[in-house]
N, C-alpha and C positions, 0 to 999 in steps of 0.2 A: 430489448434490455432494462431490464427493472432498476430502478433508484431507490438510493434510501434519503430524508431530511437529514440532514444537520442540524445540528442546534442554531444555527443562522439562518437558517429557512434555505440554503444553498443542498440544491441536489447532486448526488453523487450515484454512479454507477455502480452499481453492483462486483461488478466484476469489468477488472482494469488488467492491463498487459504491464507486468513488470520489465523491466528494459539492461536491470544489472547485467552485463559480460552478454547481453543478448548478441553481441556480433563482435568476431575480431577488427572487423574495420568499420568504418564508417557508411560504407555503402553497403556493407550488410544490415549495419543497423535500420538505415534507411528503408531497407527493402522488408523486412520484419515490421516497422512501425505500419509501412504502407499497406503489406496484407492484413496488419490486424485489423486497421481500418475500415480495408474493402469488407471484412468478413464481417463488420458490424461491432467491433468495437467503439468505444465514444472513451474511453478514461485510458489516459495513457501515464503511465508512473516512470520518471526519471530524479534524476540526484545529481550536484556538483561532483559528487563522488565518482559519479559512474564516465566522468571526461565522454557525455555520448551525446549532451545538451544539445548541437547544434545540428548531426542528422535527425534527430528525434523532433524539434523544429522544423526543419526545412520536410519532412514526411507528413508534419501535419498542417504545412502551409499549404506545401504541394500536393493535399489529396484530394480538392476540389469541396471538403466537407465545411460548413460554414463553420469559423471560428466559435462561435455560441454552442455548439452542438458537441465540443470535443471538451473532457476535463480532463485537466491537464494540472500534474502534482511535481512540483521538484524540492529540493531539498536545501540546506544550509548544514558547511561541514563544520566540525570543530574549532578547527585553527582557524575560522575566521571570528570566530567565538573568542578564540584565546588573543588573537591580533586586536578585537576591537573592529571586526571591519566587516561587520553584518550586513550594513545597508549595502556597504558595495560589492559585499556576495550576492545578493539579492539583486541588483543592476547588474552584475555581470550573467546570473544566469538567466534574467530575462534578454539581455543582449544577446547570449549563445542561442536560446531558442526561435530568437526572432521574432518576439508577441511582446504584444503593450503590459499583457497581466496574465497570472497565473491562476488557477481556480484553486488552488492548496500551496502553501508553504508550509513544509514541517521542519523543525528543529530533528537532522535526523538521526542524532547519539546524547544522552546527557552529559553536560560538561560541567564534572563537581565543581563546587563554590560556584557556578554563575549561570544557574538553571533561573531565578528570578530576574537575572540581570537580561539574559538572553529574552526570555518571555518579552520584558519590557521592549525592546527593541522590534518582537514582532510584534507588539501590538502599535507599533508607530507603523511599522508597512504597511497592517492592516487597514490604518487611518489612510494610509496614501491613496489608496483605492486600487493599488496595482496587484493587490492577491485577493479573492472573493472568499479567500476562508485563510483561517491559519490553525496549526495544528504541531504534533509531536510526533518522534517516533522513538522505536525502544524504549522509552519510559515505562519504570514499572511505576508502582502506588506511592511509594516515599517521594517519586520525583516530581510527581505530578502534584501532591499536594504539598508539595515545597514549594514549583512554581506560583500556585496556586493562590498562597497567602498574602503576595503583591500585586495577583495578578485583575483586572478590568474583565477579561476576553476569559471562557473559560478552551481550552482547546478544542477544536470540532473531531478532529482526531487522533487514537492515539497507533500507527502503524507497527505492529512486530510480530516476531517468527511465530507464527501459530500454524500448528498443523496437527493430527491426531497424534502425534507420540510428542508434542508440546501443547497443551489446549490453555497455558494459561488462565485458569478460573477464575482466577481469583483475581486478575488484570481487567478481565472480560466484566465481568462481574461491578467492580468498582467503576472502570469507563461507564455501563450500563448507568450506574446510579446518580453519575456525575452531567449522565447526557452526550459523551464523546463516544465519538462510533467506534468503534475497533475497524482494524484494517491490518487482514495477514500478509503479510511478506513469505515466497518458499509456503506456498500452502503446501503444494504435494511434498515439501520434504526435500531432500536433495540424493545423490547419490550413495553417501554411506548410512543410510536408511532405505530398505526396501519397501518403503510404503506402497507400492502399486503392484505389489505382489503377497501381501497382507489377505493372507483369508476371510478373515470377519468382511474387508473393504470388496474384494473381490463375490463372494457370497451374496452379498446385497447388492450388486452391480447388475448381476444375474437375475434376480427378482425383476428390476426395475429395466433392464435391456441397455446398463450404462456401463461406463467403465468403472475401475477405480479410482481414477483420476474426476470423473463427472460426479461420482458419489460423496469424494472429497468435498468438492468445490460446493458441492447443493449440501453438503454438513453445515458447513458455515454460513451460507446465503439464509439454510434454514434459522441458524443461533443469532442472525442479525449482524455478520461479521462480513465485510466488504473483504474480496479476494484481488490480489493481482498475482497472477500465475506469470511463470515466465517461458514463453516458446517463440523460437525461429519459426519454426514450421507451420507450414501453413494448415495443414490437416491437423495437426492439434491445436492450431489457434483455436478452429471452428470446432472442433472437439469442447473446449473449453468453455465456451460460451451455451452451449447446447445442454445446457440445465436450467429450463425453464420450464418443462416438459412433465415435471415429475416433481414430487414430493416426498422427504424420507417420515417413515413412522416417528414416534417419539420412541419406541424400542428401537428403533436403528441407531437413534440420534444417540441413544443411551450406549449402546452397544459400542459405536465408535467413540465415544468419549472414555469409554472406559480403557482402551489401546494407548492413553496417555503414561509417559513413565518419566514428564520432563526433561525429556533430552532435548538437547540444545544442537543443530548443527553450526551455529554463527557463538559470535562470543555471548557473555553475559554484560548486561548491558551496565552492570556496576564494575567491568574490568577494561572497560574501553580507554585506551589509552587515544592522546593527539600526541 
């Protein structure tokens, strides 16, 4: 598994397992995380919102893999920010996961008027040593600019919806200038966009002997973007990490970039409410 170095020197595996709605029960979630770890995944992404930190943490602990070999991300939900219970929310996530620390703690969504306040609390959590890095999720350029006005730590990552129909080039370029690693959630899109049937991706895939999904994931990685695709199917999980034996040409990357139509499957970060 390839890794990228964050701005504090921590290494993040470039492909992780997204766990949002990955199972209808704790048992299904546990099984999905275990099969991913068995397949070679070393990066697991969860969040308070997902209400699955307990089975995710149990799968990690019972995997037989040394804790330091698994990169674990979880996230702070907005209601904890509004109630001024950020520290308590973090401790709750650690307790749910059954872990002594996480590798990355993210502000899940920007809370208007609370960006600098939230980030100061995140910096205190980082200083406690219970997370190896801190970052943001679903933050646009103006959100990051605002929190950086009073920050002493630059976010390590910005996780965002990113796929060929929503390339977010302005945010990606901004993050690169600031030393912030972009991370793509829902990199393969969702059911309301038939990305895996897109002719451009099918054609490129045939040239490399790869599926459209593998082409999309490689497109991200070639652009320096970390991906956290979600799948509970063991075969698809394996397929999603079998992307390190080929590279896309500059022309192919440009062809995929051209599919962008600024189409979001999720909510716009300026419209989120808690």
